[in-house]
N, C-alpha and C positions, 0 to 999 in steps of 0.2 A: 910035838902034836899045836898049832899056832890057832887060838881062841877064833871062835866067832860069832858075829851077834847084829843081829833083827833092831836096827835100830827104827824108831818110830816118831817123829816130833809132830806129825798130824799139823804141818804146814806152817809151823814155829819159825820164826828167824829165819828169812833163806841164807843168810850166812851163817849163823849157828848154823844149821845142816853142814852147810860144804864145809868149815873148817872143822867140826867136831867127825864127820866122818872120815876126809883127807888125815887129818892126826893119825885117827884109829889107822888109816890104812897101809898110812907112812910104816907105822911099827908092827905090822906085820900080822896085826887083825885079819878075817875075813869076814870084811862087811857085805850087809843089804841095807840101804834106804829107802823106806816108802819117801820116796818122794809126792812133788804135786807141781802143776804145769808152771809155781812159782820159781822149785826148785834151780839153783845157775845148774844143770845137767854138764857144761862144756867147761865147766871149771871142776869137776868133778875128779877125784883119780880114778885113772882108767878099770884102773882094781876092783874099784867100790862097785858092789852091783844095783843097781836102781833100779827101783822100779816104782813104776806110779800108780797108787792105786785113788790118790787123793783128787788129780786133776782140776780142775778150773779150779782160781781162786779170785773169780774178778769180785772184789765189791759191787759193781755194777747189777750184780745179779739180781732177778725178782727173789721175794723171799720163797716160793715153789722150787724154783731151782736150784736154790742155797738148799734146800730138805730135800731134791731128791738126789743132788749131786751129795747131801751129806748120808743117805740111806745108801745111794748105793756103793760108797766109802767104805761102809759101814760090813759090806757085807762081803765085798774084797777084801777089807782085813777082814774079818773074821775066817774067811777061806785059807787065806795064807797064814794066820797065826795055826790056826788045827795041822797044816804040810809043814811049818817051819821044823826045821833041825837044827837051827843054830843054839849052841851053847847058852846063850842069854838074847832074852824082849829087854831091851832101854829105850823105855820111853821118857824120850828126850826133852818132847815140849810140855804143852799144856795139856792135863786131862780133860777129855770131852763132856764130863759131866760137871766139870767146875771144881766144886767147892765141898760140895751137900752129900748126899747120901749116893745121890749117880753117879758120885765119882768112886766113893768105894766099892759102889757095883762094877761100876769101870775095874778098878785094880784087883778084885778077885777073878773075875775073868780070865785077868791076863794070869795071875798066880795061876789057877788049875791051870792053863793051858801049855805056858814056857814052863821049859827047863830051871828056869831063872827068872826074877823080871828083876830089872833096876830101874826108881823113877828119879829123873834130877828133879831138886826142891827148886825150882830159881826164885821163888819168895814162898818161906813159911807159911804167911797167912795172906790172902789176897790184898792188893792194895788197894785202900780204900773204904775195905766191908772189914775191916778186924771186928771181931768181937768174943767176947767167951761163949755163947754156943758155939762158934765155926771153931774156936780151938779146940772142944770135946770132941766135935767130928771129925778135924784134921788129927788127934791122938787115934785113932780107931783105922784113919784111912793110912797115915805112916808106920801102921805095924804091922802092913802088909807083903810091902816089897821085899824081899833079902836083903835089897839093900837101897837105902836113900844117896845120891850125889849130890852133896853142897858146893856150892864155888867159894866158902871162905870160912874159915875156923870159925869164926862169932857165929856162924851158923849150924854148926856143927856143935856147940857150948850148948844152944839155943836148944836143938832139937832135940838131943841127952837130958840136959837139966829142966827143961820144961814141958815136952810133947812124951819122958819115959823110956826113948828110942835106944835101944842098946849099942854102945858106944860099937863092938864091933862090926852094926849093921850100917855106919854112915862111912860115907870116904867122900873125902875133899880136894877137889881135883878144883884148880887155877879156871877162872875163866880163859879162854884161850885170846890170842889175838889173832886178826888173820897176817895174810904174806905182806910181809913192808910193804908197801911202794918203792920200786927205783930212784924215786923222782917223783918230790910233790914241790908244787909250786908256795910262794910265801909272799902273803898281798904285802906291796908295796906300802914306808909309814905312813900313816897320818894323823893329823889333831885328832880324829875321834878313837872312840873304843871300837870297834866290832864283834859282834857278841854272837853266837848261835845256839841255839835253844834248841836242841834235834830229838825227834821223836814223837808218842803220842801224849796228846794230849790232854791231859789229865789231873787231876787237882792232885793227887804225889806227886807230882810233878814240880809241883810250886810255881806256875808261872805267874802268878798274882801277885805272889811276895817279891819275883824279880820285876817286874812294872810297879807295884807300890816302892820298892830299894833306888831304882831309879827319880823319885822325889828327893831323896836325897843325896843326889848324885849332881850337883849345882855345880861345881865349877871343872867341866868337862865334858865333851858332848857325845851319848852310845847310842849309835847305829847298831841296830837288835834284826837280827830274823828267825822269827820261829817256824822251823818247817818241823811238820809233819798233819794228822790228822785227827781228828778228835772224835770218841763215839761216843762221850758224852757229854749230848747238846744244853745240857743248862752249865754247865762248865763254860761251853765252847763262848754263849751267851755271856759269860762273866767275861772272859776275856777280851770278847768282840767290843765290850761297855769301860774294861779299863785303858784301850790302847789309846782313844780319842783322849783318857784323863790324864796320860804324860806329859811332863813338862815339854813345851814346844821346843826347846833346843837337842829333842833326843827323838830316834826316827824309829819307829817299829814296822818292821813288816811281817805279817804272818805267808808261808808257803804255805797252803792248806792242799793235804791227800798223798798217797804213799808216795813215795820217792823210791826211784828205779836205782840198784843198786849201782848202777854205771853213772849214776849222778853223785852219790854221798860222797867220793872224795872231794866234789867241787865248790860244794858246801864246806866242808871245814877247811877247804886251803882258803876264802877267803875271809877267815875269822882269826880275831886277835885271841880268840880264848874259845872256852865252852864255858857257859853258866850249866850249873847243875843244883838248883836251889830246890831238894828235892824232900819235901818233908818225911819220909821217910823208905828206906828202900834196903833191902838185902847187899844187891851186888848189882851195878847197870852195866849191861855192853856198852853202850854211849862212850864212860869213862874209857872203855878201850881203844873204843875206834880215834877218840880223839887223843890218844898217847899213839895211837897206829900210822895216822898224822901228821906227829909234832906238835899237836894244839893243845898249847897250857889250859888249866882247867880251874874254875874258879867253887866250892860247891863248898855244903853244909855240913857237917862232921854227924851223919847219919848212916846207918847200915856199915861198912870196913871202909868208906873212903879214904877216912884219915890214915888208913893201915897201909892202901894202895896207892896215895897221891903224896909223892917226895915233895920236898919245898922246890926243885927245883923245875919242876912239873907242874907245879899252881901253889893254891890258897886254898885256905880252909877256912869258913868265916868263924868264930868264936862264940858267938852263939843264933840259936835260926830265927832272929830276926830280919826285917826288913833292912833295919839303919845297918847292922851288924854287916850283911849283904852287901851294901853300898858302901860301909867300909874298908869291905875285903878287893870289888871291884877297883874302889879309889887308889887302892896299894900298888893292884897290882895294874892300872895305868901309872904311876908314877916310876913303873920297874917294869915296863911292859919288853923294853930293850936288852934285859938283862936275861932273860930264859930262850935257852940252846934250844932251835927245833930240834935235830939232829944226836941232842943226847936224847929225850922224850923218843924219839926214834926210836933209838939203841935200850931203852928202856924198855919200848912196847915187846922188843923183839924175845927179850928174855920170855915170854907170858905166848911165844909161838903155841898153837896149835899141838906142833909135835910134841915138843915140850911138857903142858902142863896134861893130854890124855894119859901120860907114862903110868901117872898113880895108879888111875884107874883099873889100868889093862893083868896089874897081877889079879886082880879081882875076878876079872872075867874068865882066867885059867883057872882061880881054883874049882 
């Protein structure tokens, strides 16, 4: 008898929803996906049962409309959980209660109602909010689910060693990569280095470090695109003030706002490299998206980046400083024609969702 699972992403990244659900379905798991208007329904396997309970995710909604939508969603989700017959309820997105006491209550509700409750831990502590007090709360939270799913072995070790999670309760499932496009465009050779910084503009992403690094890139020009919205007004102001201070031989453009899935490939195809000057991270979907389109990466040695970034796919800066990142950009610039985009895309294929979810499926069936 095949396993069955109710996936609850809470409106988490649409590409992640799609890839995770498709990977499970193609491996014979019966999947119900709690969806929203942002879910790319047309790209999801026909065997997946799609249940749009979350509705509109329009960021321009009024606060009243957002609150009304959220309340309606909670009522619909509660009803669905009560009548759910799946073997496992798997929360694959972020907890609605954040990482505080409300999140602990939320987890207890899932545990109480579901036959078995799995939680994907995308980041062991929330970005830019690490503290000893929060760690104490998270220890209680991580004790609740039947299984915790993480995307790296390093995260597994941290949960076991620092959060007292029993080893048998932690499942490592590598982050998946969406289907590799049959064709991607490659930018024509240019004298300048075209750099993409993709995703939410937040302090942990280190975009300010990248802008500072350009001060030390004196013998070549960088044309950088920052593509993503910021939900941190103070940090957004910092970036806006730093951009005019970048040396004149560099060009910085900030494309602010939500980027539709259909436009993502276009931005990666225009880049010579993707920059990940992150201050801290456990694992990043942007890294795998870059691989999917064959774009090399320059990153700091944080989280598990060094483990997943082979030499043929980019470079790891030796130190977490603007000077070191600048040195890596310079070294990349001198060797930029040696990076083989086909080899990078072939590497990405080894992380297809169809493959990565196989480590999780036996736990659904247990």
